[in-house]
C-alpha positions as CSV (number, residue, x, y, z in Angstrom):
1,M,31.9,13.8,-2.2
2,Q,33.7,12.7,0.9
3,L,32.3,9.2,1.0
4,F,33.7,8.4,-2.4
5,A,37.4,10.1,-1.2
6,K,37.0,7.6,1.8
7,F,36.5,4.5,0.1
8,W,38.3,5.2,-3.0
9,P,41.3,7.4,-1.9
10,A,43.3,7.4,-5.3
11,G,41.4,10.5,-6.5
12,F,39.5,8.2,-8.9
13,R,42.3,7.0,-10.9
14,S,39.7,4.7,-12.5
15,V,36.7,5.2,-14.5
16,L,35.8,2.0,-13.1
17,S,35.8,3.1,-9.6
18,I,33.3,5.9,-10.5
19,T,31.1,3.7,-12.3
20,F,31.1,0.9,-9.3
21,V,30.3,3.1,-6.5
22,S,27.7,5.0,-8.4
23,F,25.9,1.5,-8.8
24,I,26.5,0.5,-5.2
25,L,25.2,3.9,-4.0
26,A,22.2,3.6,-6.2
27,G,21.5,0.3,-5.0
28,L,21.9,1.3,-1.1
29,A,19.6,4.4,-2.0
30,T,16.7,2.3,-3.3
31,R,16.8,0.0,-0.8
32,T,17.0,2.5,1.9
33,V,13.8,4.5,0.4
34,L,11.8,1.0,-0.2
35,V,12.3,-0.2,3.6
36,V,11.0,3.2,5.1
37,W,8.1,3.0,2.5
38,A,7.7,-0.6,3.7
39,W,8.5,-0.3,7.3
40,P,5.3,-1.5,9.0
41,L,5.1,-4.3,6.6
42,I,8.8,-5.8,7.1
43,E,8.0,-6.0,11.0
44,P,11.3,-4.4,11.8
45,D,14.1,-5.6,13.8
46,P,17.6,-4.9,14.2
47,L,18.7,-8.2,13.1
48,A,16.0,-8.2,10.2
49,L,17.2,-4.8,8.9
50,A,21.4,-5.9,8.9
51,R,20.1,-9.3,6.9
52,I,18.3,-7.2,4.6
53,Y,21.1,-4.8,3.8
54,A,23.8,-7.5,4.1
55,V,22.1,-9.7,1.6
56,G,20.9,-6.8,-0.3
57,F,24.7,-5.7,-0.7
58,V,25.8,-9.2,-2.2
59,Y,23.2,-9.0,-4.9
60,D,24.0,-5.3,-5.7
61,L,27.8,-6.2,-5.8
62,A,27.2,-8.9,-8.3
63,F,24.7,-6.8,-10.5
64,S,27.8,-4.2,-10.4
65,L,30.5,-6.7,-11.6
66,Y,28.1,-7.8,-14.4
67,A,27.7,-4.0,-15.4
68,L,31.4,-3.5,-15.4
69,L,32.6,-6.0,-17.7
70,P,31.7,-4.0,-20.7
71,L,33.3,-0.5,-19.5
72,A,36.3,-2.7,-18.2
73,A,36.9,-4.4,-21.5
74,Y,36.7,-0.8,-23.3
75,A,38.7,0.7,-21.0
76,C,41.5,-2.1,-21.0
77,L,41.4,-2.4,-25.0
78,V,40.9,1.1,-26.4
79,P,44.2,2.3,-28.1
80,A,45.8,5.3,-26.1
81,W,45.4,7.7,-28.6
82,L,41.6,7.2,-28.8
83,W,41.4,7.4,-25.1
84,R,42.9,10.5,-24.5
85,S,41.2,12.3,-27.7
86,K,39.0,14.8,-27.7
87,A,36.0,12.6,-29.1
88,G,37.2,9.8,-26.6
89,R,36.9,11.9,-23.8
90,I,33.4,13.5,-25.0
91,A,32.4,10.1,-25.5
92,M,33.3,8.8,-21.9
93,H,31.8,12.2,-20.1
94,G,28.6,11.0,-22.3
95,F,28.7,7.5,-20.8
96,F,28.9,8.8,-17.6
97,V,25.8,11.2,-18.0
98,L,23.9,8.3,-19.9
99,T,25.0,6.0,-16.5
100,F,23.8,8.5,-14.2
101,A,20.5,9.0,-16.3
102,T,19.8,5.4,-16.0
103,L,20.5,4.8,-12.3
104,I,17.9,7.7,-11.5
105,F,15.7,6.4,-14.1
106,T,15.8,2.8,-12.4
107,F,15.3,4.2,-9.0
108,C,12.2,5.9,-9.9
109,A,10.9,2.8,-11.7
110,E,11.7,0.7,-8.9
111,L,9.5,2.8,-6.5
112,L,6.6,3.0,-9.0
113,F,7.1,-1.0,-9.6
114,W,6.9,-1.5,-5.6
115,E,3.8,0.7,-5.6
116,E,2.0,-1.3,-8.2
117,F,3.1,-5.0,-7.1
118,A,5.1,-4.4,-3.9
119,V,8.1,-6.5,-5.3
120,R,11.6,-5.8,-6.7
121,F,11.9,-6.3,-10.5
122,N,10.8,-9.9,-12.1
123,F,9.0,-11.7,-14.7
124,I,6.5,-8.7,-15.1
125,A,8.9,-6.3,-15.7
126,V,10.7,-8.3,-17.9
127,D,7.3,-9.1,-19.9
128,Y,6.4,-5.2,-19.7
129,L,9.9,-4.6,-21.8
130,V,9.2,-6.8,-24.2
131,Y,5.8,-5.1,-25.2
132,T,7.1,-1.9,-25.6
133,H,4.2,0.1,-27.7
134,E,1.6,-0.7,-24.7
135,V,4.3,0.0,-21.8
136,I,5.4,3.6,-23.5
137,Q,2.1,4.4,-24.4
138,N,1.0,3.5,-20.8
139,I,3.7,5.7,-19.2
140,M,3.2,8.6,-21.4
141,E,-0.7,8.7,-20.6
142,S,-0.2,8.0,-16.9
143,Y,2.5,10.5,-16.0
144,P,4.0,13.8,-16.6
145,M,6.5,12.5,-19.2
146,P,8.0,15.9,-20.1
147,A,8.7,17.1,-16.4
148,L,9.7,13.6,-15.3
149,V,12.4,13.6,-18.4
150,A,13.3,16.9,-17.8
151,G,14.0,16.1,-14.1
152,L,15.9,13.1,-14.8
153,L,18.2,14.5,-17.3
154,A,18.9,17.3,-14.8
155,G,19.6,15.1,-12.0
156,A,22.1,13.1,-14.3
157,L,23.8,16.4,-15.1
158,A,23.8,17.6,-11.8
159,I,25.6,14.3,-10.7
160,W,28.3,14.9,-13.7
161,R,29.2,18.3,-12.9
162,M,30.0,17.3,-9.3
163,L,32.5,14.5,-11.0
164,R,33.4,15.7,-14.1
165,G,36.9,16.7,-12.8
166,R,37.4,13.5,-11.5
167,I,36.4,11.8,-14.7
168,G,38.9,13.7,-16.7
169,A,41.6,13.1,-13.9
170,A,40.8,9.4,-14.6
171,M,41.0,9.9,-18.3
172,D,44.3,11.2,-17.8
173,A,45.7,8.3,-15.4
174,R,46.7,5.4,-17.9
175,P,48.1,2.3,-16.1
176,P,50.0,0.0,-18.3
177,L,48.3,-2.4,-20.5
178,A,49.7,-5.4,-18.2
179,R,47.6,-4.0,-15.0
180,R,44.5,-3.0,-17.3
181,L,44.3,-6.7,-18.5
182,A,44.9,-7.9,-14.9
183,V,41.9,-5.6,-13.6
184,L,39.8,-7.1,-16.6
185,V,40.9,-10.5,-15.9
186,A,40.0,-10.1,-12.2
187,L,36.6,-8.7,-13.1
188,G,35.8,-11.5,-15.3
189,L,36.7,-13.9,-12.7
190,A,34.5,-12.1,-9.8
191,A,31.4,-12.0,-12.2
192,T,31.8,-15.6,-13.2
193,V,31.7,-16.5,-9.7
194,A,28.8,-14.4,-9.1
195,I,27.0,-15.8,-11.8
196,L,27.7,-19.5,-11.0
197,G,27.6,-19.4,-7.0
198,L,24.4,-16.6,-6.6
199,D,20.9,-17.4,-7.3
200,Q,17.7,-16.2,-6.1
201,R,17.8,-18.4,-2.8
202,L,19.8,-16.2,-0.8
203,H,17.5,-13.5,-0.3
204,H,14.9,-16.1,1.3
205,L,15.4,-14.7,4.6
206,G,12.0,-15.9,6.0
207,S,8.2,-16.3,5.6
208,N,8.0,-12.3,5.4
209,S,8.0,-11.6,1.8
210,Y,8.5,-8.0,1.9
211,R,11.6,-8.8,4.0
212,N,12.8,-11.5,0.9
213,E,12.4,-8.4,-1.7
214,L,13.9,-5.7,0.1
215,A,17.1,-8.1,0.5
216,S,17.2,-8.6,-3.2
217,S,18.2,-6.3,-6.2
218,G,15.7,-4.9,-8.9
219,P,18.5,-5.0,-11.7
220,Y,19.7,-8.5,-10.6
221,Q,16.5,-9.9,-10.4
222,F,15.7,-8.1,-14.1
223,F,17.9,-10.0,-15.4
224,A,17.8,-13.5,-13.6
225,A,14.3,-13.3,-14.9
226,F,15.7,-13.5,-18.4
227,R,17.3,-16.8,-17.4
228,N,14.8,-18.7,-15.3
229,N,11.6,-18.1,-17.6
230,E,10.7,-22.0,-17.0
231,L,11.8,-23.7,-14.1
232,D,12.5,-27.4,-14.7
233,Y,9.6,-29.3,-12.1
234,A,12.1,-32.3,-11.3
235,Q,15.3,-30.5,-10.7
236,N,13.7,-27.7,-8.6
237,F,10.5,-29.3,-6.4
238,A,9.9,-32.1,-4.6
239,S,8.8,-35.4,-6.4
240,L,7.5,-38.4,-6.1
241,P,7.8,-41.9,-8.1
242,E,6.1,-41.4,-11.6
243,A,4.0,-44.4,-10.9
244,E,2.5,-43.0,-7.7
245,V,1.9,-39.8,-9.2
246,A,0.3,-41.3,-12.0
247,T,-2.1,-43.7,-10.2
248,E,-3.2,-40.7,-7.3
249,L,-3.5,-38.3,-10.1
250,R,-6.0,-40.5,-11.9
251,H,-7.9,-41.0,-8.9
252,V,-8.2,-37.5,-7.9
253,L,-8.9,-36.2,-11.5
254,A,-11.6,-38.6,-12.8
255,R,-15.2,-39.3,-11.7
256,P,-16.1,-42.9,-11.5
257,D,-18.0,-43.0,-15.0
258,E,-15.1,-41.6,-16.9
259,T,-12.9,-44.2,-18.9
260,F,-8.8,-43.2,-19.5
261,L,-8.0,-43.3,-23.1
262,D,-4.5,-44.4,-22.9
263,N,-3.3,-47.4,-20.7
264,V,0.2,-47.5,-21.7
265,E,1.6,-44.2,-20.7
266,P,0.8,-43.7,-17.0
267,M,1.0,-39.9,-16.9
268,D,-1.7,-39.5,-19.9
269,I,-4.7,-38.2,-18.0
270,A,-7.0,-38.0,-21.2
271,R,-10.3,-39.7,-20.3
272,H,-13.7,-39.9,-21.9
273,V,-16.5,-38.0,-20.0
274,P,-20.1,-38.9,-20.6
275,P,-22.6,-36.2,-20.2
276,A,-23.4,-35.3,-16.5
277,R,-26.8,-33.9,-17.6
278,P,-29.2,-33.8,-20.5
279,V,-28.1,-31.7,-23.3
280,D,-28.6,-27.8,-22.7
281,Q,-26.9,-26.1,-25.9
282,M,-26.9,-22.7,-24.3
283,N,-24.6,-20.0,-25.6
284,V,-21.8,-19.3,-23.5
285,V,-20.2,-15.5,-22.8
286,L,-17.3,-15.9,-20.5
287,V,-16.1,-12.4,-19.4
288,M,-12.7,-12.3,-17.5
289,V,-12.7,-8.6,-16.0
290,E,-9.1,-7.1,-15.6
291,S,-7.8,-6.8,-12.0
292,L,-11.2,-7.5,-10.2
293,S,-10.4,-7.7,-6.6
294,P,-13.3,-8.8,-4.0
295,G,-12.4,-5.8,-1.9
296,F,-14.1,-3.6,-4.8
297,M,-17.4,-4.8,-4.2
298,H,-20.1,-3.9,-1.8
299,Y,-20.7,-7.6,-1.1
300,F,-17.4,-8.2,0.3
301,N,-16.5,-4.7,1.5
302,S,-19.2,-2.7,3.0
303,E,-17.3,0.6,2.6
304,S,-17.1,0.3,-1.4
305,D,-19.7,1.5,-3.7
306,L,-17.6,1.0,-6.7
307,T,-19.8,-1.9,-8.5
308,P,-23.2,-1.5,-8.0
309,N,-24.0,-3.3,-11.2
310,L,-22.0,-6.4,-10.0
311,D,-23.4,-6.3,-6.5
312,A,-26.8,-6.4,-7.9
313,L,-26.0,-9.2,-10.1
314,V,-24.9,-11.3,-7.0
315,G,-28.5,-11.6,-6.2
316,E,-29.6,-12.7,-9.7
317,S,-27.1,-15.3,-10.2
318,L,-25.3,-18.5,-9.1
319,F,-22.3,-16.7,-7.4
320,F,-19.2,-18.3,-6.4
321,N,-17.7,-16.8,-3.2
322,D,-15.0,-19.3,-2.5
323,F,-13.3,-19.0,-5.9
324,Y,-9.5,-18.4,-6.5
325,A,-7.4,-17.5,-9.3
326,T,-4.5,-19.4,-10.1
327,G,-2.2,-16.4,-10.7
328,T,-1.4,-12.8,-10.3
329,R,-1.2,-12.4,-14.1
330,T,-3.8,-12.2,-16.7
331,V,-1.9,-14.9,-18.6
332,R,-2.4,-17.2,-15.9
333,G,-6.0,-16.7,-15.4
334,L,-6.4,-17.2,-19.3
335,E,-4.7,-20.6,-19.3
336,A,-6.4,-21.9,-16.2
337,V,-9.7,-21.3,-17.5
338,T,-8.8,-22.2,-21.2
339,L,-6.7,-25.2,-20.7
340,S,-7.9,-26.2,-16.9
341,M,-4.1,-26.5,-15.9
342,P,-2.4,-25.7,-12.8
343,P,0.3,-23.1,-13.0
344,T,3.2,-25.0,-14.0
345,P,6.4,-23.2,-12.8
346,G,8.2,-20.5,-14.6
347,R,6.5,-18.7,-17.6
348,A,2.6,-19.2,-18.3
349,I,2.0,-21.8,-21.3
350,V,-0.1,-19.0,-23.0
351,K,3.5,-17.1,-23.5
352,R,5.7,-20.1,-24.3
353,L,6.7,-19.9,-27.9
354,G,6.6,-23.1,-29.7
355,R,3.5,-24.5,-28.0
356,E,0.9,-22.3,-29.3
357,S,-1.3,-24.8,-30.8
358,G,-2.9,-28.2,-30.7
359,L,-3.6,-28.3,-27.0
360,W,-6.6,-29.3,-25.4
361,S,-8.9,-26.3,-24.6
362,L,-12.2,-25.3,-23.8
363,G,-12.8,-23.5,-27.1
364,G,-11.6,-26.7,-29.1
365,V,-14.1,-28.8,-27.2
366,L,-17.1,-26.4,-27.9
367,R,-16.0,-26.0,-31.6
368,D,-16.3,-29.5,-31.9
369,Q,-19.8,-29.6,-30.6
370,G,-20.5,-26.9,-33.3
371,Y,-20.4,-23.8,-31.7
372,A,-18.7,-20.6,-33.0
373,T,-15.8,-20.1,-30.1
374,E,-14.1,-16.6,-30.5
375,F,-11.7,-14.8,-28.1
376,L,-12.2,-11.0,-27.9
377,Y,-10.0,-9.0,-26.5
378,G,-9.8,-5.3,-25.8
379,G,-6.2,-4.6,-27.0
380,Y,-3.9,-6.1,-29.7
381,G,-3.6,-9.8,-29.2
382,Y,0.1,-10.2,-30.0
383,F,0.4,-8.8,-26.4
384,D,1.4,-11.7,-23.9
385,N,1.2,-14.2,-27.2
386,M,-2.8,-14.0,-26.7
387,A,-3.5,-14.1,-30.4
388,A,-1.3,-16.8,-31.3
389,F,-2.1,-19.2,-28.3
390,F,-6.1,-18.7,-28.8
391,S,-5.8,-19.0,-32.7
392,G,-3.9,-22.3,-32.2
393,N,-6.0,-23.6,-29.8
394,G,-9.7,-23.6,-31.0
395,Y,-10.5,-19.7,-31.1
396,D,-11.0,-17.2,-33.8
397,V,-9.4,-14.0,-32.3
398,Y,-10.9,-10.3,-32.5
399,D,-9.0,-7.5,-31.3
400,L,-7.9,-4.0,-32.1
401,S,-5.9,-5.1,-35.2
402,N,-9.3,-6.2,-36.9
403,V,-12.2,-4.2,-35.5
404,P,-13.2,-1.3,-37.5
405,S,-12.0,2.2,-36.1
406,E,-15.3,3.4,-36.3
407,K,-16.2,0.9,-34.0
408,V,-13.8,2.1,-31.4
409,A,-14.6,5.8,-30.2
410,F,-12.1,5.7,-27.2
411,Q,-8.8,3.8,-26.4
412,N,-5.9,4.0,-24.3
413,A,-2.7,2.3,-24.0
414,W,-3.9,-1.0,-23.4
415,G,-7.0,-1.1,-25.8
416,M,-10.4,-0.3,-26.5
417,A,-12.8,1.1,-23.5
418,D,-14.8,-1.7,-22.3
419,E,-17.8,-0.6,-23.6
420,Y,-16.7,-0.8,-27.1
421,L,-15.6,-4.3,-26.7
422,F,-18.7,-5.3,-25.3
423,N,-20.1,-3.8,-28.3
424,L,-18.1,-5.9,-30.4
425,T,-19.3,-8.8,-28.3
426,L,-22.8,-8.1,-28.7
427,D,-22.4,-7.8,-32.8
428,R,-20.6,-11.1,-33.1
429,A,-23.2,-12.7,-30.9
430,D,-25.8,-11.2,-33.4
431,H,-23.9,-12.9,-36.2
432,A,-23.6,-16.0,-34.9
433,S,-27.2,-16.4,-33.8
434,D,-28.2,-15.1,-37.5
435,E,-26.2,-18.3,-39.0
436,G,-28.2,-20.4,-36.5
437,K,-24.8,-21.5,-34.4
438,P,-24.4,-21.5,-30.5
439,F,-21.6,-19.5,-29.6
440,F,-18.8,-19.5,-26.9
441,F,-17.0,-16.2,-26.6
442,H,-14.0,-15.6,-24.2
443,V,-14.0,-11.9,-23.7
444,M,-11.0,-10.4,-22.0
445,T,-11.5,-6.6,-20.8
446,T,-8.3,-3.9,-20.5
447,S,-10.0,-0.9,-18.9
448,N,-9.0,-1.3,-15.2
449,H,-5.6,-0.9,-15.8
450,R,-3.0,2.1,-15.6
451,P,-3.6,4.8,-17.0
452,Y,-7.3,4.3,-15.7
453,T,-8.8,6.5,-18.4
454,Y,-12.1,6.0,-20.2
455,P,-15.0,8.2,-21.8
456,E,-16.1,10.7,-19.9
457,G,-19.8,11.0,-18.6
458,R,-20.5,7.2,-18.1
459,I,-19.5,7.4,-14.3
460,D,-19.5,10.2,-11.6
461,I,-15.4,9.7,-11.3
462,P,-13.4,11.7,-13.8
463,S,-11.2,9.7,-16.2
464,G,-7.9,9.0,-15.4
465,T,-7.8,9.8,-11.5
466,G,-7.2,6.2,-10.4
467,R,-8.2,2.6,-10.1
468,A,-11.5,3.5,-8.3
469,G,-12.7,5.3,-11.4
470,A,-11.5,2.5,-13.5
471,V,-13.1,-0.3,-11.5
472,K,-16.5,1.7,-11.6
473,Y,-16.2,2.4,-15.3
474,T,-16.0,-1.5,-15.6
475,D,-18.7,-2.1,-13.8
476,W,-20.9,0.6,-15.5
477,A,-19.7,-1.2,-19.0
478,I,-20.7,-4.8,-17.6
479,G,-24.0,-3.3,-16.5
480,D,-24.4,-1.7,-19.9
481,F,-23.6,-4.9,-21.8
482,L,-26.4,-7.1,-19.7
483,R,-28.9,-4.1,-20.7
484,K,-28.5,-4.2,-24.3
485,A,-28.2,-8.0,-24.1
486,R,-31.5,-8.5,-22.5
487,G,-33.3,-7.0,-25.8
488,K,-31.4,-9.7,-27.9
489,P,-33.4,-12.6,-29.1
490,W,-30.5,-14.9,-28.0
491,F,-30.0,-13.4,-24.7
492,D,-32.6,-16.3,-22.8
493,N,-30.3,-19.2,-24.1
494,T,-27.3,-17.9,-22.9
495,L,-25.4,-17.9,-19.8
496,F,-23.1,-15.1,-19.0
497,V,-20.0,-16.2,-16.8
498,I,-18.2,-13.3,-15.4
499,L,-15.0,-13.8,-13.3
500,A,-11.7,-11.7,-12.7
501,D,-8.6,-12.7,-14.2
502,H,-6.6,-11.9,-10.8
503,Q,-6.6,-9.4,-8.1
504,A,-5.6,-5.9,-8.3
505,S,-2.6,-6.4,-5.8
506,S,-0.8,-9.5,-5.1
507,A,1.4,-8.1,-2.2
508,G,1.4,-9.5,1.3
509,R,3.5,-10.8,4.0
510,A,3.2,-14.5,2.9
511,Q,5.2,-15.5,-0.2
512,V,1.9,-16.6,-1.5
513,P,-0.9,-15.0,0.4
514,V,-3.9,-16.7,-0.2
515,Q,-6.4,-13.8,0.5
516,R,-4.6,-12.2,-2.6
517,Y,-6.0,-15.0,-4.8
518,R,-9.5,-15.1,-4.0
519,I,-11.9,-13.4,-6.7
520,P,-15.7,-13.4,-7.2
521,M,-17.3,-15.4,-10.1
522,W,-21.0,-15.3,-11.9
523,F,-22.9,-18.0,-13.5
524,Y,-25.8,-15.8,-14.9
525,S,-28.8,-17.0,-16.9
526,P,-32.4,-16.3,-15.4
527,K,-33.9,-18.9,-18.1
528,H,-31.5,-21.4,-16.9
529,I,-29.8,-20.7,-13.6
530,K,-31.4,-20.3,-10.6
531,P,-30.0,-17.7,-8.1
532,G,-28.0,-19.0,-5.2
533,L,-24.8,-19.0,-3.5
534,M,-22.2,-21.7,-4.4
535,E,-19.9,-22.0,-1.4
536,T,-17.7,-24.8,-2.7
537,L,-13.8,-24.0,-2.9
538,S,-12.7,-23.9,-6.3
539,S,-10.2,-22.1,-8.7
540,Q,-10.0,-21.1,-12.1
541,I,-9.0,-24.5,-13.8
542,D,-12.6,-26.1,-12.5
543,V,-14.5,-23.5,-15.0
544,A,-13.8,-25.6,-18.1
545,P,-15.3,-28.9,-16.7
546,T,-18.3,-27.0,-14.8
547,L,-19.3,-25.2,-18.2
548,L,-19.1,-28.7,-20.0
549,S,-21.3,-30.1,-17.1
550,L,-23.7,-27.8,-17.4
551,L,-23.9,-27.8,-21.3
552,G,-24.4,-31.7,-21.1
553,V,-21.5,-32.2,-23.2
554,E,-20.2,-35.5,-24.0
555,Y,-16.2,-34.9,-24.7
556,D,-12.8,-36.5,-24.3
557,S,-11.1,-34.2,-21.5
558,A,-7.6,-33.5,-20.5
559,A,-8.5,-31.0,-17.7
560,F,-7.1,-30.8,-14.6
561,G,-10.0,-29.3,-13.2
562,R,-13.6,-30.7,-12.1
563,D,-17.2,-29.7,-11.7
564,I,-17.5,-27.5,-9.3
565,L,-21.5,-28.2,-8.9
566,A,-21.0,-31.9,-8.7
567,T,-18.0,-31.5,-6.2
568,P,-19.2,-32.9,-2.3
569,A,-19.1,-30.5,0.4
570,G,-16.1,-30.2,2.3
571,E,-14.0,-31.7,-0.9
572,G,-13.1,-28.4,-2.6
573,R,-9.6,-27.3,-3.2
574,A,-7.6,-24.4,-4.9
575,L,-4.4,-24.2,-6.6
576,F,-2.4,-21.2,-7.2
577,G,1.0,-19.8,-7.2
578,N,3.4,-17.4,-8.3
579,Y,6.3,-18.2,-11.1
580,Q,8.4,-20.3,-8.4
581,N,5.8,-21.2,-5.5
582,L,2.9,-23.5,-6.1
583,A,0.3,-23.6,-3.7
584,L,-2.7,-26.2,-3.1
585,F,-5.5,-25.0,-0.4
586,D,-7.9,-27.2,1.0
587,G,-9.8,-24.3,3.2
588,K,-7.6,-25.0,6.3
589,E,-4.2,-25.2,5.2
590,I,-2.0,-24.5,2.3
591,A,0.7,-26.8,1.4
592,L,3.6,-25.1,-0.7
593,L,6.1,-26.2,-3.0
594,S,9.2,-24.1,-3.5
595,P,12.6,-24.5,-5.3
596,R,15.2,-26.6,-3.7
597,K,12.6,-29.2,-3.0
598,E,11.4,-27.4,-0.1
599,T,7.9,-28.3,1.1
600,T,6.0,-26.1,3.8
601,L,2.7,-26.6,5.5
602,R,1.1,-23.2,6.1
603,H,-1.5,-23.2,9.1
604,D,-4.3,-20.4,9.5
605,P,-3.6,-19.0,6.4
606,F,-6.0,-16.1,6.7
607,G,-4.8,-15.3,10.4
608,E,-2.5,-12.1,11.2
609,S,0.8,-14.2,11.1
610,P,0.1,-17.6,9.4
611,V,2.4,-20.0,11.1
612,E,4.6,-22.2,8.5
613,E,6.6,-25.2,9.0
614,S,8.9,-27.3,6.9
615,V,7.4,-30.7,6.4
616,A,8.3,-34.1,4.8
617,S,6.9,-34.5,1.2
618,D,4.7,-37.3,2.7
619,E,2.7,-35.0,4.6
620,P,-1.1,-35.7,3.0
621,L,-1.6,-32.2,1.9
622,V,1.8,-31.6,0.7
623,R,1.8,-34.9,-1.2
624,R,-1.5,-34.1,-2.9
625,A,0.0,-30.8,-3.8
626,I,3.0,-32.8,-5.5
627,V,0.7,-35.1,-7.2
628,Y,-1.2,-32.2,-9.1
629,Y,2.1,-30.0,-9.7
630,E,4.3,-33.2,-10.8
631,G,1.5,-34.5,-12.8
632,A,0.6,-31.1,-14.6
633,A,4.6,-30.7,-15.4
634,D,5.1,-34.3,-16.7
635,F,2.0,-34.1,-18.9
636,Y,2.7,-30.8,-20.7
637,G,6.7,-31.8,-20.5
638,K,5.9,-35.1,-22.2
639,G,3.9,-33.3,-24.8
640,L,0.6,-35.4,-23.6
641,D,-1.2,-32.3,-23.9
642,V,-1.1,-32.0,-27.5
643,W,-4.3,-32.5,-28.9
644,P,-5.7,-33.8,-32.1
645,V,-8.3,-31.5,-34.1
646,P,-11.3,-33.6,-34.2
647,Q,-14.4,-33.5,-36.7
648,S,-16.8,-31.0,-35.7
649,T,-20.1,-32.4,-35.0
650,L,-23.5,-30.9,-33.9
651,I,-24.9,-31.8,-30.7
652,G,-28.3,-32.7,-30.0
653,T,-31.2,-30.3,-30.1
654,A,-30.8,-27.5,-27.7
655,G,-32.9,-28.0,-24.2
656,N,-34.2,-25.4,-21.8
657,G,-34.6,-27.3,-18.6
658,D,-33.6,-25.7,-15.4
659,I,-30.5,-27.8,-14.5
660,T,-30.0,-26.2,-10.9
661,G,-32.9,-28.5,-9.5
662,Q,-29.8,-31.1,-9.5
663,I,-27.6,-28.6,-7.3
664,A,-28.3,-27.5,-3.4
665,L,-28.2,-24.0,-3.4
666,T,-28.3,-21.5,-0.5
667,T,-29.5,-17.8,-0.5
668,P,-27.0,-15.1,-1.2
669,S,-25.7,-13.6,1.9
670,H,-22.8,-11.2,2.7
């Protein structure tokens, strides 16, 4: 209380003072706890700490000004009789109890969010707030909520009891209207200056992402994310003349035998792709595994034994060991695999309302080739707008909303346990096979997600005890799925593609830590794919062109990816990023494009302390990155990705040739 008195010696004659100091101290406490938590990672020194706290105070101050405005308006304009009435006093005391409870809740939420993502509140927190059912259920299943709520209320009441006398005194003090209006106007002006003059640039203190995050404010970033769900590429990122981008983009995307369909609009990359191989009308089951980090596998981490089935599958598959996710969220992986498009800044296309249908997609191409194309999701498809996106782009959607309850014996906040999702996949495959149709299924799992619960008795780790158990259960479910599939008549003519949507953690010292984007991928089809190791650098946008090439499909394409199997050695590349920073990795260096048109080259990206230097936009790797990302932004922004729905036709007789005879492979190794 002496701290309050020192800075606000007037005895808290204003409820605004109490509220303001509460917000500032809450921000200071949160930052201090997180600084201690991340101490080894921020490479601390006195100057760095001073900058973290100074910049952080600016953000806390700005948010406090925003938060004070509604209370200031009430205190200024409410009639005196209501202000001093018993009801008015009860309401004000209740307001403070609620405020203290909210601050304690926000403090705890920030700690949990940091534990999960190693960042302050951002797009992810905003997205989670939108999907209240999943989030609330997840919280209820993951934490002892009665005890936590009781503790939260107890803490709020304890703070209120210490301050109730001062709150009462503040209620007794009623300055004249002119003075109250002056305070309100001053706050309004200060908040306006903060809104117009402050953005996310101030807390970019350097290349250490932990320092940058700690210098920000969770509440400030939370509301800023609402305003910045999409970033205009031309206004925020380095660009080149459109004619140059168009020419170079067509050069890097198309094979010599591909023909562009539009020679009027320079940014239109639509092109006709002749078949690369003889027609092989295999079925395809593409499984995206939630949060499958390479470190969970014994193949990448000799100390891990969580994925015996997936590790065994390495030696039976064409295994891609230099493969990268485009982002750190499921929607980014879905976007990349389905649309073959680099991550555009801001929100993923999957979640952009109003643009859910009529886009070029992998499913749309295969549906036109006579395939049954389905998206099968363990949860409810409305989450992240997945159902609208897939149903509008060539897929039938199956999720918890249209699966009979008797088919799902276990589910948690995020959806059905993976084994029941795979059972659904088997049923749908049987149905398509009985109808004589080839099928392409895109399957998205959910079990490797907090609260990490699954049916008991499947593995030797009890349900709900943590990520390790969820990973091992998902691995068991995949193994069980493949064992059952091997007994099906359609198995021999089916290609199973298994890959992660993203890693379990995106945290790292660098803004876009390359090691946090690497994920595994398997192509498994004993009758069609010779086991081996594919070491070509590639990313999720390359999945669609590679699959279509394997199937011998002739089609029109709007893909930004390339056929991995036909990429010459040393010419691979990976594109990935977060909602603000865009990266191009050539295997040796990373070109980074950031807001304020900043262009950076990162040397030795896998080293302990990667070296970054600001470079001009004409640096070759940076220029190539601009071509990809500016091209994708223009292609999407101009609506060139809108795709006509073609007539359905059936491709030729299915073949069963061994296509890997055309591919140089090596023996899988660790």
